[in-house]
C-alpha positions as CSV (number, residue, x, y, z in Angstrom):
1,X,94.8,30.2,-22.7
2,X,94.8,28.8,-19.1
3,X,91.4,27.3,-17.9
4,X,90.6,25.8,-14.6
5,X,87.5,23.5,-14.2
6,X,86.3,20.8,-11.8
7,X,85.1,17.5,-13.3
8,X,83.5,14.4,-12.0
9,X,85.6,11.3,-12.5
10,X,84.0,7.9,-13.2
11,X,85.3,4.4,-12.1
12,X,87.4,6.0,-9.1
13,X,87.3,3.3,-6.3
14,X,89.8,4.2,-3.8
15,X,92.5,6.7,-2.6
16,X,94.9,5.0,-4.7
17,X,92.9,5.5,-7.6
18,X,93.1,9.4,-6.9
19,X,96.8,9.1,-6.6
20,X,97.1,7.4,-10.0
21,X,94.8,9.8,-11.9
22,X,96.7,12.6,-10.3
23,X,100.1,11.5,-11.4
24,X,98.9,10.7,-15.0
25,X,97.2,14.2,-15.4
26,X,100.6,15.7,-14.0
27,X,102.6,14.1,-16.9
28,X,100.1,15.3,-19.4
29,X,101.3,18.1,-21.8
30,X,99.7,21.3,-20.9
31,X,98.3,20.6,-17.5
32,X,99.7,23.2,-14.7
33,X,98.1,21.8,-11.9
34,X,95.6,19.0,-10.5
35,X,93.9,18.2,-7.4
36,X,91.9,14.8,-7.3
37,X,89.6,14.2,-4.5
38,X,88.5,10.7,-3.8
39,X,85.7,11.8,-1.3
40,X,83.9,13.9,-4.0
41,X,85.1,11.8,-7.0
42,X,86.2,15.0,-8.8
43,X,89.4,16.4,-10.4
44,X,90.2,20.4,-10.3
45,X,92.5,20.8,-13.3
46,X,94.3,24.0,-14.3
47,X,95.3,23.3,-18.0
48,X,96.4,25.3,-21.1
49,X,93.4,24.9,-23.8
50,X,95.8,25.5,-26.6
51,X,97.8,22.3,-25.8
52,X,95.0,20.0,-24.3
53,X,91.5,19.4,-23.9
54,X,89.2,17.6,-21.4
55,X,88.4,15.1,-23.9
56,X,92.2,14.2,-24.4
57,X,92.9,14.3,-20.6
58,X,89.9,11.9,-20.3
59,X,91.7,9.5,-22.8
60,X,94.9,9.5,-21.0
61,X,93.0,7.8,-18.0
62,X,90.5,5.7,-19.7
63,X,93.0,2.9,-20.5
64,X,93.5,2.8,-16.5
65,X,89.7,2.4,-16.2
66,X,88.7,6.0,-15.3
67,X,87.1,8.7,-17.5
68,X,86.3,12.3,-16.9
69,X,82.7,13.2,-16.7
70,X,82.4,16.2,-19.3
71,X,78.9,17.9,-19.2
72,X,77.6,18.9,-22.6
73,X,74.4,20.9,-23.4
74,X,72.7,17.8,-24.7
75,X,73.4,15.7,-21.6
76,X,71.9,18.2,-19.4
77,X,68.8,18.7,-21.5
78,X,69.5,22.3,-22.3
79,X,70.2,24.4,-25.4
80,X,73.9,25.5,-25.9
81,X,72.7,29.2,-24.7
82,X,71.1,27.8,-21.6
83,X,74.2,25.7,-20.9
84,X,76.4,28.6,-21.3
85,X,74.5,30.5,-18.7
86,X,74.0,27.5,-16.4
87,X,75.7,27.5,-12.9
88,X,78.2,25.0,-14.2
89,X,77.4,22.3,-11.6
90,X,77.4,18.5,-12.6
91,X,74.2,16.9,-13.0
92,X,75.4,13.4,-12.1
93,X,73.5,12.4,-9.1
94,X,71.0,10.5,-11.4
95,X,73.9,8.4,-12.7
96,X,75.2,7.9,-9.3
97,X,71.7,6.6,-8.1
98,X,71.7,4.2,-11.1
99,X,75.3,3.0,-10.3
100,X,74.2,2.3,-6.7
101,X,71.1,0.6,-7.8
102,X,73.4,-1.7,-9.9
103,X,75.5,-2.6,-7.1
104,X,72.4,-3.2,-4.8
105,X,71.3,-5.7,-7.5
106,X,74.6,-7.5,-7.6
107,X,75.0,-7.5,-3.7
108,X,71.4,-9.0,-3.3
109,X,72.3,-11.8,-5.7
110,X,75.6,-12.5,-3.9
111,X,74.4,-12.5,-0.4
112,X,72.3,-15.8,-0.4
113,X,75.3,-17.5,-2.2
114,X,77.7,-16.0,0.5
115,X,75.5,-17.2,3.5
116,X,75.4,-20.6,1.9
117,X,79.3,-20.7,1.5
118,X,79.7,-19.4,5.1
119,X,77.3,-22.2,6.3
120,X,79.3,-25.0,4.7
121,X,82.6,-23.3,6.0
122,X,81.2,-23.2,9.5
123,X,80.0,-26.7,9.4
124,X,83.4,-28.0,8.3
125,X,85.1,-26.0,11.2
126,X,82.5,-27.3,13.8
127,X,82.7,-30.9,12.6
128,X,86.7,-30.5,13.0
129,X,86.2,-29.8,16.5
130,X,83.3,-32.4,17.0
131,X,80.8,-29.6,17.7
132,X,78.7,-30.7,14.8
133,X,78.5,-34.2,12.9
134,X,80.5,-34.6,10.0
135,X,79.1,-33.9,6.6
136,X,77.8,-36.9,4.8
137,X,79.7,-38.1,1.5
138,X,76.8,-37.3,-0.7
139,X,76.3,-33.8,0.6
140,X,80.1,-33.2,0.7
141,X,80.4,-34.3,-3.1
142,X,77.3,-31.9,-3.8
143,X,78.8,-28.9,-2.5
144,X,82.3,-29.9,-3.8
145,X,80.8,-29.5,-7.3
146,X,78.4,-26.5,-6.5
147,X,80.9,-24.2,-4.9
148,X,83.0,-24.0,-8.0
149,X,80.0,-22.8,-10.1
150,X,78.8,-20.3,-7.5
151,X,82.5,-18.9,-7.0
152,X,82.7,-18.5,-11.0
153,X,79.6,-16.3,-10.8
154,X,80.8,-14.2,-8.0
155,X,84.3,-13.7,-9.3
156,X,83.2,-13.0,-13.1
157,X,80.1,-10.9,-12.5
158,X,80.1,-9.4,-8.9
159,X,83.8,-9.3,-8.9
160,X,84.3,-8.0,-12.5
161,X,85.6,-4.6,-11.3
162,X,88.5,-6.4,-9.3
163,X,89.4,-8.6,-12.2
164,X,89.7,-5.6,-14.4
165,X,91.9,-3.9,-11.7
166,X,94.2,-7.0,-11.8
167,X,94.4,-6.8,-15.6
168,X,95.2,-3.3,-15.6
169,X,98.0,-3.9,-13.1
170,X,99.6,-6.6,-15.2
171,X,99.3,-4.5,-18.3
172,X,100.0,-0.9,-17.2
173,X,101.7,-1.6,-13.8
174,X,99.1,0.8,-12.0
175,X,97.6,-0.9,-8.9
176,X,94.8,0.2,-6.6
177,X,92.4,-1.2,-4.0
178,X,90.6,-3.4,-7.1
179,X,94.1,-4.7,-7.9
180,X,94.6,-6.1,-4.5
181,X,91.2,-7.5,-4.2
182,X,91.4,-9.1,-7.7
183,X,94.8,-10.7,-7.0
184,X,93.7,-12.1,-3.7
185,X,90.4,-13.6,-4.6
186,X,91.6,-14.7,-8.2
187,X,94.5,-16.5,-6.4
188,X,92.2,-18.2,-4.2
189,X,90.0,-19.3,-6.9
190,X,92.7,-20.4,-9.3
191,X,94.3,-22.4,-6.6
192,X,91.1,-24.0,-5.6
193,X,90.2,-24.7,-9.4
194,X,93.5,-26.3,-10.0
195,X,93.0,-28.7,-6.9
196,X,89.6,-29.6,-8.3
197,X,90.5,-30.2,-11.8
198,X,93.9,-32.2,-10.8
199,X,92.8,-33.6,-7.4
200,X,94.4,-36.9,-8.2
201,X,97.5,-35.7,-9.8
202,X,98.1,-33.1,-6.9
203,X,97.2,-35.4,-4.0
204,X,100.9,-36.6,-3.2
205,X,102.0,-33.2,-3.0
206,X,99.5,-31.1,-1.2
207,X,96.6,-31.6,0.9
208,X,93.7,-31.5,-1.7
209,X,91.0,-30.9,1.1
210,X,92.0,-27.4,1.4
211,X,90.0,-25.5,-1.2
212,X,89.2,-21.6,-1.0
213,X,86.0,-21.0,-3.0
214,X,84.2,-19.9,-0.1
215,X,86.8,-17.4,0.4
216,X,86.4,-16.0,-3.0
217,X,82.6,-15.9,-2.5
218,X,82.3,-14.4,0.9
219,X,85.2,-12.0,0.5
220,X,83.9,-10.6,-2.8
221,X,80.4,-10.5,-1.3
222,X,81.6,-8.5,1.9
223,X,83.7,-6.2,-0.3
224,X,80.5,-5.5,-2.7
225,X,78.4,-4.8,0.4
226,X,80.9,-2.6,1.7
227,X,81.1,-0.5,-1.4
228,X,77.4,-0.4,-1.8
229,X,77.1,0.8,1.8
230,X,80.0,3.3,1.2
231,X,78.3,4.5,-2.1
232,X,74.8,5.0,-0.5
233,X,76.6,6.9,2.5
234,X,78.6,9.3,0.3
235,X,75.5,10.4,-1.5
236,X,74.1,11.6,1.8
237,X,77.3,13.7,2.4
238,X,76.3,15.8,-0.7
239,X,72.9,16.5,0.8
240,X,73.9,20.2,1.2
241,X,74.5,20.8,-2.5
242,X,71.4,19.2,-3.6
243,X,69.5,21.4,-1.0
244,X,71.0,24.4,-2.3
245,X,70.2,23.6,-6.0
246,X,66.6,22.9,-4.9
247,X,66.4,26.5,-3.6
248,X,66.5,27.7,-7.2
249,X,63.2,28.8,-8.7
250,X,62.4,27.0,-12.0
251,X,60.2,29.8,-13.4
252,X,59.8,33.5,-13.2
253,X,56.8,35.7,-13.6
254,X,58.1,38.6,-15.6
255,X,56.5,41.7,-17.3
256,X,56.9,41.8,-20.9
257,X,55.0,44.1,-23.3
258,X,52.7,45.2,-20.3
259,X,51.7,41.6,-19.6
260,X,52.6,39.0,-17.1
261,X,54.5,36.1,-18.7
262,X,55.7,32.8,-16.9
263,X,59.1,32.1,-18.2
264,X,62.1,29.8,-17.4
265,X,64.4,31.2,-14.9
266,X,67.3,30.8,-17.6
267,X,65.4,33.1,-19.9
268,X,65.2,36.2,-17.3
269,X,67.5,39.1,-18.4
270,X,69.0,42.1,-16.7
271,X,66.5,44.7,-15.8
272,X,63.5,42.5,-16.2
273,X,60.5,43.4,-14.0
274,X,59.5,40.3,-12.2
275,X,56.3,39.8,-10.0
276,X,56.5,37.7,-6.8
277,X,53.5,36.3,-5.3
278,X,53.0,35.0,-1.8
279,X,54.6,31.8,-1.2
280,X,56.7,31.9,-4.4
281,X,60.4,31.7,-4.6
282,X,62.5,34.7,-5.6
283,X,64.1,33.5,-8.9
284,X,67.1,35.9,-9.4
285,X,68.9,38.8,-7.4
286,X,67.2,42.2,-7.8
287,X,65.9,45.3,-6.0
288,X,62.4,45.9,-5.1
289,X,60.7,48.5,-7.1
290,X,57.0,48.4,-6.0
291,X,55.3,46.8,-2.9
292,X,56.6,45.4,0.0
293,X,56.8,42.0,1.9
294,X,58.6,39.6,4.5
295,X,61.2,37.4,3.1
296,X,62.2,34.1,4.4
297,X,66.1,34.2,3.9
298,X,66.6,31.2,6.3
299,X,67.7,28.7,3.6
300,X,70.5,31.3,2.4
301,X,71.4,33.1,5.6
302,X,70.5,30.7,8.4
303,X,68.4,33.5,10.0
304,X,65.0,32.1,11.1
305,X,62.9,35.4,11.2
306,X,61.6,36.7,7.9
307,X,63.1,40.1,6.8
308,X,60.9,43.1,5.7
309,X,61.7,44.4,2.2
310,X,60.5,47.4,0.8
311,X,61.1,49.8,-2.4
312,X,64.8,50.1,-2.8
313,X,65.8,46.9,-0.9
314,X,67.8,43.9,-2.4
315,X,66.4,40.4,-2.6
316,X,68.3,37.2,-3.5
317,X,67.4,34.2,-5.3
318,X,66.2,31.1,-3.6
319,X,64.5,33.0,-0.8
320,X,60.8,32.8,-0.4
321,X,58.2,35.4,-0.2
322,X,55.8,34.9,2.7
323,X,52.9,37.1,2.4
324,X,52.6,40.2,0.3
325,X,53.1,40.6,-3.4
326,X,56.0,42.9,-4.9
327,X,57.8,43.7,-8.0
328,X,61.5,43.8,-8.4
329,X,64.0,44.6,-11.0
330,X,66.5,41.7,-11.9
331,X,70.2,43.0,-11.4
332,X,71.9,39.6,-11.3
333,X,70.8,36.5,-13.2
334,X,72.2,33.1,-13.8
335,X,75.9,32.5,-12.5
336,X,75.8,36.0,-11.0
337,X,73.3,35.5,-8.3
338,X,74.1,35.0,-4.6
339,X,72.7,31.5,-4.6
340,X,75.0,30.5,-7.6
341,X,78.1,32.1,-5.9
342,X,77.3,30.1,-2.7
343,X,76.7,26.8,-4.6
344,X,80.0,27.2,-6.4
345,X,81.9,28.3,-3.2
346,X,80.6,25.0,-1.4
347,X,81.3,22.8,-4.2
348,X,84.9,24.0,-4.3
349,X,85.3,24.0,-0.7
350,X,84.2,20.5,-0.5
351,X,86.3,19.4,-3.2
352,X,89.4,21.0,-1.7
353,X,92.0,19.3,0.5
354,X,92.8,20.1,4.1
355,X,96.5,19.9,5.1
356,X,96.0,17.3,7.7
357,X,95.0,15.2,4.4
358,X,98.6,15.4,3.3
359,X,99.9,12.5,5.5
360,X,97.0,10.1,4.2
361,X,97.7,11.2,0.6
362,X,101.4,10.2,0.9
363,X,100.7,6.9,2.6
364,X,98.0,6.1,0.1
365,X,100.3,6.8,-2.9
366,X,102.8,4.4,-1.9
367,X,100.2,1.9,0.2
368,X,99.2,-0.7,-2.6
369,X,102.8,-1.3,-3.9
370,X,103.9,-1.8,-0.3
371,X,100.9,-4.2,0.4
372,X,101.9,-6.3,-2.7
373,X,105.4,-6.7,-1.6
374,X,104.4,-7.5,2.0
375,X,101.8,-10.2,0.6
376,X,104.4,-11.8,-1.6
377,X,107.2,-11.8,1.2
378,X,104.7,-13.3,3.6
379,X,103.8,-16.0,1.1
380,X,107.5,-16.7,0.5
381,X,108.3,-16.8,4.4
382,X,105.5,-19.5,4.8
383,X,106.8,-21.5,2.2
384,X,110.6,-21.1,3.1
385,X,110.2,-20.9,7.0
386,X,107.0,-22.6,7.7
387,X,107.5,-25.7,5.5
388,X,110.4,-26.6,7.8
389,X,108.1,-27.0,10.8
390,X,104.7,-27.7,9.2
391,X,105.4,-29.4,6.2
392,X,105.2,-28.0,2.7
393,X,101.4,-28.8,2.1
394,X,100.2,-27.0,5.4
395,X,102.8,-24.2,5.0
396,X,101.3,-23.7,1.4
397,X,97.7,-23.6,2.6
398,X,98.5,-21.1,5.4
399,X,100.8,-19.1,3.3
400,X,97.8,-18.9,0.8
401,X,95.4,-17.7,3.6
402,X,97.8,-15.1,4.8
403,X,98.5,-13.9,1.1
404,X,95.0,-13.3,0.4
405,X,94.1,-12.0,3.8
406,X,96.8,-9.3,3.5
407,X,95.5,-8.1,0.0
408,X,92.0,-8.2,1.2
409,X,92.4,-6.4,4.5
410,X,94.9,-3.8,3.3
411,X,92.5,-1.4,1.5
412,X,93.4,2.4,1.6
413,X,89.7,3.3,1.0
414,X,89.0,4.1,4.5
415,X,92.2,6.2,4.6
416,X,91.2,8.1,1.3
417,X,87.9,8.7,2.9
418,X,88.8,10.0,6.3
419,X,89.2,13.7,5.6
420,X,87.1,14.4,2.5
421,X,83.9,13.0,3.8
422,X,84.3,15.1,6.9
423,X,85.2,18.2,4.9
424,X,82.1,17.5,2.6
425,X,79.7,17.3,5.7
426,X,81.3,20.0,7.6
427,X,81.2,22.5,4.7
428,X,77.7,21.7,3.9
429,X,76.6,22.1,7.5
430,X,78.2,25.6,7.6
431,X,76.4,26.5,4.3
432,X,73.1,25.6,5.9
433,X,74.0,27.8,9.0
434,X,75.0,30.9,6.6
435,X,78.6,30.1,7.1
436,X,80.5,30.1,3.7
437,X,83.9,28.4,3.8
438,X,86.3,29.0,1.1
439,X,88.4,25.9,1.2
440,X,89.3,23.0,3.7
441,X,92.6,24.6,4.7
442,X,90.6,27.6,6.2
443,X,88.3,25.3,7.9
444,X,91.3,23.4,9.4
445,X,93.1,26.6,10.5
446,X,90.1,28.2,12.1
447,X,90.1,25.5,14.9
448,X,93.4,26.5,16.1
449,X,92.4,30.2,16.3
450,X,93.1,31.8,19.9
451,X,92.4,35.5,19.0
452,X,89.7,37.2,17.0
453,X,90.2,40.7,15.7
454,X,87.1,42.5,14.8
455,X,86.3,45.7,13.2
456,X,83.7,48.0,15.0
457,X,81.7,49.3,12.3
458,X,79.5,46.6,10.7
459,X,80.8,43.9,12.8
460,X,80.1,44.8,16.4
461,X,77.7,47.6,15.4
462,X,75.0,47.7,12.7
463,X,77.3,49.8,10.5
464,X,74.8,52.6,9.7
465,X,73.8,55.7,11.7
466,X,70.6,55.3,13.6
467,X,68.7,57.8,15.8
468,X,69.0,56.4,19.4
469,X,68.2,59.3,21.9
470,X,65.9,62.4,21.9
471,X,66.4,65.3,24.3
472,X,63.3,67.8,23.7
473,X,63.5,70.9,26.0
474,X,61.0,72.7,23.9
475,X,57.0,73.1,24.2
476,X,56.7,71.0,21.2
477,X,55.8,67.2,21.8
478,X,58.4,64.7,20.6
479,X,56.4,63.9,17.3
480,X,56.3,67.7,16.4
481,X,59.9,67.9,17.3
482,X,61.1,65.0,15.0
483,X,58.8,66.2,12.2
484,X,60.6,69.7,12.1
485,X,63.8,68.1,12.4
486,X,63.3,65.3,9.6
487,X,61.6,68.1,7.4
488,X,64.7,70.2,7.5
489,X,67.1,67.2,7.3
490,X,65.4,65.7,4.2
491,X,67.1,67.8,1.7
492,X,70.5,67.0,3.0
493,X,72.6,64.1,1.7
494,X,74.6,63.4,5.0
495,X,74.2,59.9,6.4
496,X,73.2,61.4,9.6
497,X,70.3,63.3,8.0
498,X,69.2,59.9,6.5
499,X,69.2,58.3,10.0
500,X,66.7,61.0,11.1
501,X,64.3,61.1,8.2
502,X,64.4,57.1,8.3
503,X,63.2,57.2,12.1
504,X,60.5,59.8,11.1
505,X,59.4,57.5,8.4
506,X,59.5,54.2,10.4
507,X,57.3,56.1,13.1
508,X,55.0,57.4,10.5
509,X,55.8,60.9,11.4
510,X,54.7,63.5,8.9
511,X,57.5,65.3,7.0
512,X,56.8,68.8,5.5
513,X,58.6,70.7,2.8
514,X,61.3,73.1,4.2
515,X,61.4,76.5,2.4
516,X,64.4,79.1,2.1
517,X,66.5,75.9,2.6
518,X,70.3,76.7,3.1
519,X,73.2,74.6,4.0
520,X,75.9,76.1,6.2
521,X,79.3,74.7,5.4
522,X,80.7,72.6,8.4
523,X,78.1,73.4,10.7
524,X,74.6,72.5,9.7
525,X,71.5,74.0,7.9
526,X,68.8,76.4,8.2
527,X,65.1,76.6,6.9
528,X,61.8,77.9,7.2
529,X,58.8,75.5,8.2
530,X,55.3,76.9,8.4
531,X,56.9,80.4,8.6
532,X,59.3,79.9,11.4
533,X,62.9,79.8,10.7
534,X,65.1,76.8,12.4
535,X,68.7,75.8,12.4
536,X,70.0,72.4,12.7
537,X,73.4,71.4,13.3
538,X,76.5,71.0,15.6
539,X,77.7,73.0,18.5
540,X,79.7,75.4,16.3
541,X,76.4,76.4,14.8
542,X,74.9,76.9,18.2
543,X,78.0,79.0,19.2
544,X,77.6,81.3,16.0
545,X,74.0,82.0,17.1
546,X,75.2,83.1,20.4
547,X,72.7,80.8,22.2
548,X,73.1,79.6,25.7
549,X,73.3,75.8,25.9
550,X,74.0,73.1,28.7
551,X,76.9,71.2,27.5
552,X,77.1,68.6,30.3
553,X,74.2,66.4,29.1
554,X,75.6,66.6,25.5
555,X,79.1,65.5,26.7
556,X,77.6,62.7,28.4
557,X,76.3,61.3,25.2
558,X,79.4,62.3,23.1
559,X,81.8,60.1,25.5
560,X,79.6,57.3,24.4
561,X,80.4,57.6,20.8
562,X,77.0,59.4,19.9
563,X,76.8,62.3,17.3
564,X,74.5,65.1,18.4
565,X,72.3,67.0,16.1
566,X,70.9,70.2,17.6
567,X,67.6,71.8,16.7
568,X,67.3,75.6,17.5
569,X,65.4,78.8,16.6
570,X,66.7,82.2,16.4
571,X,65.8,82.7,20.2
572,X,66.9,79.2,21.9
573,X,68.0,75.7,21.7
574,X,64.8,73.5,21.4
575,X,66.7,70.2,22.1
576,X,68.9,67.7,20.3
577,X,68.8,64.2,19.2
578,X,71.7,61.6,19.3
579,X,72.8,59.6,16.3
580,X,74.9,56.5,16.7
581,X,75.9,53.4,15.1
582,X,73.9,50.8,17.1
583,X,75.5,47.7,18.7
584,X,74.1,44.6,17.2
585,X,71.8,42.6,19.5
586,X,73.9,39.4,19.3
587,X,77.3,41.0,19.8
588,X,77.4,40.6,23.5
589,X,76.6,37.2,23.6
590,X,78.9,36.3,20.7
591,X,81.8,37.9,22.5
592,X,80.9,35.9,25.8
593,X,80.7,32.6,23.6
594,X,83.9,33.4,22.1
595,X,85.5,33.7,25.7
596,X,84.0,30.3,26.5
597,X,86.0,28.9,23.7
598,X,89.1,30.3,25.0
599,X,89.3,33.0,22.3
600,X,90.6,36.8,23.1
601,X,88.7,39.5,21.3
602,X,90.5,42.4,19.9
603,X,88.6,45.5,18.4
604,X,90.4,47.7,15.8
605,X,88.5,50.9,14.8
606,X,89.2,54.3,13.4
607,X,86.8,56.1,15.7
608,X,87.5,58.1,19.0
609,X,89.2,56.1,21.8
610,X,86.6,57.1,24.3
611,X,83.7,56.1,22.1
612,X,85.4,52.7,21.3
613,X,86.2,51.8,24.7
614,X,82.5,52.5,25.7
615,X,81.2,50.3,23.0
616,X,83.9,47.7,24.0
617,X,82.8,47.7,27.7
618,X,79.0,47.1,26.8
619,X,80.1,43.8,24.7
620,X,83.0,42.6,26.9
621,X,85.7,43.0,24.2
622,X,89.3,42.4,25.9
623,X,91.4,44.9,23.9
624,X,90.5,48.0,22.1
625,X,92.9,49.8,19.6
626,X,91.4,53.1,18.2
627,X,92.2,55.7,15.6
628,X,93.5,53.1,13.3
629,X,93.9,53.1,9.5
630,X,93.4,50.0,7.2
631,X,97.3,49.8,7.2
632,X,97.4,50.2,10.9
633,X,95.1,47.1,11.3
634,X,97.3,45.1,9.1
635,X,100.4,46.2,11.6
636,X,98.3,45.0,14.4
637,X,97.6,41.6,12.9
638,X,101.2,41.1,12.2
639,X,102.0,42.2,15.8
640,X,99.6,39.6,17.4
641,X,101.0,37.0,15.0
642,X,104.6,37.8,16.0
643,X,103.6,36.8,19.8
644,X,102.7,33.3,18.4
645,X,98.9,33.9,18.4
646,X,96.7,32.4,15.7
647,X,94.6,35.2,14.4
648,X,91.2,35.5,12.8
649,X,90.1,38.8,11.6
650,X,86.4,39.7,10.9
651,X,85.6,42.8,8.9
652,X,83.4,43.9,6.2
653,X,85.7,42.7,3.4
654,X,86.3,46.0,1.7
655,X,88.4,48.6,3.6
656,X,89.6,45.6,5.8
657,X,91.1,43.8,2.9
658,X,94.7,44.0,3.7
659,X,94.1,42.7,7.5
660,X,91.9,40.1,6.3
661,X,94.6,38.7,3.8
662,X,97.2,39.0,6.6
663,X,95.3,37.2,9.2
664,X,95.4,33.3,9.6
665,X,91.9,33.2,8.8
666,X,90.0,36.2,7.1
667,X,86.2,36.4,7.9
668,X,84.1,38.7,5.8
669,X,80.9,39.9,7.4
670,X,78.5,39.8,4.4
671,X,75.3,41.2,4.2
672,X,72.8,40.5,1.4
673,X,73.9,40.7,-2.1
674,X,76.9,42.8,-1.2
675,X,78.6,39.7,0.3
676,X,82.4,39.8,-0.4
677,X,82.6,36.2,-1.1
678,X,85.9,36.3,-2.7
679,X,87.6,38.5,-0.2
680,X,88.2,36.2,2.7
681,X,88.4,32.5,3.7
682,X,85.2,32.5,5.5
683,X,82.0,34.6,4.9
684,X,79.2,35.1,7.3
685,X,75.9,35.8,5.5
686,X,73.8,38.3,7.1
687,X,76.8,39.9,8.9
688,X,75.9,38.2,12.0
689,X,79.0,37.9,14.5
690,X,77.3,35.0,16.3
691,X,77.9,33.0,13.2
692,X,81.8,33.4,14.0
693,X,81.3,31.3,17.1
694,X,79.4,28.8,15.0
695,X,82.1,28.7,12.6
696,X,84.9,28.0,15.2
697,X,82.8,25.2,16.7
698,X,82.2,23.7,13.3
699,X,85.8,23.7,12.6
700,X,86.7,22.0,15.9
701,X,83.7,19.3,15.4
702,X,85.0,18.7,11.8
703,X,88.6,18.5,12.7
704,X,87.7,16.0,15.7
705,X,86.0,13.9,13.1
706,X,88.8,13.8,10.8
707,X,91.1,12.6,13.6
708,X,88.9,10.0,14.5
709,X,88.5,8.8,10.9
710,X,92.2,8.8,10.4
711,X,92.7,6.9,13.8
712,X,90.3,4.1,12.5
713,X,91.5,4.0,9.1
714,X,95.2,3.4,10.4
715,X,94.3,1.3,13.2
716,X,92.4,-1.3,10.7
717,X,95.7,-1.7,8.7
718,X,98.3,-1.5,11.7
719,X,96.4,-4.3,13.3
720,X,95.0,-6.1,10.4
721,X,98.0,-6.6,8.1
722,X,100.4,-8.2,10.7
723,X,97.5,-10.4,12.1
724,X,96.5,-11.4,8.3
725,X,100.3,-12.1,7.8
726,X,100.3,-14.8,10.7
727,X,102.6,-12.8,12.9
728,X,100.4,-14.2,16.1
729,X,100.4,-17.8,14.7
730,X,103.8,-18.9,16.2
731,X,102.7,-17.7,19.6
732,X,98.7,-18.3,19.8
733,X,98.1,-20.3,16.7
734,X,96.0,-17.5,15.3
735,X,95.5,-16.7,11.6
736,X,93.1,-14.3,10.1
737,X,90.7,-15.9,7.7
738,X,90.5,-13.9,4.5
739,X,86.6,-13.7,5.1
740,X,87.2,-11.9,8.2
741,X,89.6,-9.6,6.7
742,X,86.9,-8.8,4.1
743,X,84.2,-8.1,6.4
744,X,86.8,-5.7,8.5
745,X,87.9,-3.9,5.1
746,X,84.3,-3.4,4.2
747,X,83.3,-2.0,7.6
748,X,86.2,0.3,7.8
749,X,85.2,2.5,5.0
750,X,81.5,2.2,6.2
751,X,82.5,3.4,9.9
752,X,84.7,6.2,8.5
753,X,81.8,7.6,6.4
754,X,79.1,7.0,9.0
755,X,81.4,8.9,11.6
756,X,81.5,11.8,9.2
757,X,77.8,11.9,8.8
758,X,77.6,12.4,12.7
759,X,78.8,16.1,12.0
760,X,75.3,16.7,10.4
761,X,73.8,16.1,13.8
762,X,76.1,18.1,16.0
763,X,74.7,21.4,17.4
764,X,76.6,24.5,16.9
């Protein structure tokens, strides 16, 4: 049986680690596909459960220094049943914080030692150029014996992960960033130790004054500091998931056997009646059965204004009740809830890869072996060529500095972090704004979109009939006129009838009971109110009654896409109301903002052409195609794409499914718990089209951040490796000290993560 699951990975330190783990899993029997992400430290694995298991897969990588974090009920403090119903989210932040705390302790112990080593190194350099007095013999001997002790602590305690990286390379032939650091610092340490131990023996052959304990100390400290800052920053990139998790209520107040009982949210069952008091979080999804209130849905949909909920309305978990108390029936619990789906979608999107990452992945996969080759070739070149001009002793010293410098500076960490950290922050920021992004590829494609195709109903308009105009030609006042109309329409199931009845209820207009009610097929209905017979319907009904009626006013409204509902008695027409699908308040501004981004807007609708063009003129839409069926929308998308346009389609995710699938980016206008999260690449919660503008801006900001990250990641290595190799030494006499290489490597990762975090502060 095939199974797909995302697991946290322990021990992953760089992009090369991700490549090694991915290749190992792909060679495992029963694994169909695998996607390892260094930024989120996760592996999404599709495997055959009859051939392999998570524990077996974990064993395959344990010998390489990694392992899968396989959550269990016990580890998560739950019963087996609770664990089965859990959202499926990792609970590893506590472990991550403990790991960061351990890193901090080691860094704090290493920094004073590194400062001392740097001080000694600086004194030697200044003394050589007569800037400072030479160190006394006693002090020099003291440091000569102290530095090996301090370097031993730094290498074998603080630098332990790098030694293991060196060991695994020797045993299994797998090299990652730890391998580079391990080889470089171990080489500097072992050379220095040999010189210290056999100083008199080696003196005739090499310059024993050159020792590199300080390099081992300062480089490992810089690397450790950089990894600590990187790890601390990466925790911040996942803030969006943590905030979404914190939205979940821990308990629910349910009615059991006629009593109010507070239970864990994990124990809530379908159809439970749940009481929500002012200020409380709604624990699961459901439908209001009693009472009403205003609900703050901002943390889920991004909408700032509380929304009124009354009997029959849907409520979603994680939202907050502001004032009144109400009771609702649970319809979705556990992983079924909207909040659970949002969290799952955000996690999967943050762990996915953007196409732009492919180049970085390819380079990272071969980067470490190439760097090892370059380092050894450089050392060989110094010994063979350099010794002819500088002498063997000097050439060996410079070759060793270059060898260590190349291994230290050529870290692929920044390259591996460039894309995923920006994606993590971008997707998280989108979720906070009510923009759910399915995967990184969709987010990348969105920034290229130059044409947006929108459905009219539910996208530009509200999506349900609303009473918008009243033309009362009778002696009745407007309230009496609507009361009669609503009383007659109350028994009708037609959506237009519901619009009239809803209007009356919202205005607190009394509704009576109609007698002798009769539906007139295709034309309307008739009924008696307080002894008077009335007719409600369309122009055909009025024609059948042979009543005179001025159509000019009516035609003016119908040309705007509004539907007339006429009220008449046997003697005359009393007036009419117009029912229409109202334009959303934000539609006009959203279309204007899309134009500002250079995006053309096309509206496809099955409605009448005149009505569609009238709606389009009100909001500023560029092109209208009317009388289209779902398959026609699909053909229009293909037509636009054939002209070289990158097309995004925004629709309700149901009847627009074929067009959403064909578009370069499909965008579902999701409302409440009916959101079609799985139907499109992006879902806009609340059905607000202005979020489409924000989504495009977010895509552009995120892609800009990724490109900046990749630039800095590449530039560090493009400039650093030749400099460390001594390419500029013959011309300028410049040679990159491994200490500065370590600092540059550490800062490259920190700068990339910091640049990604800037996306959080950008205004959409």
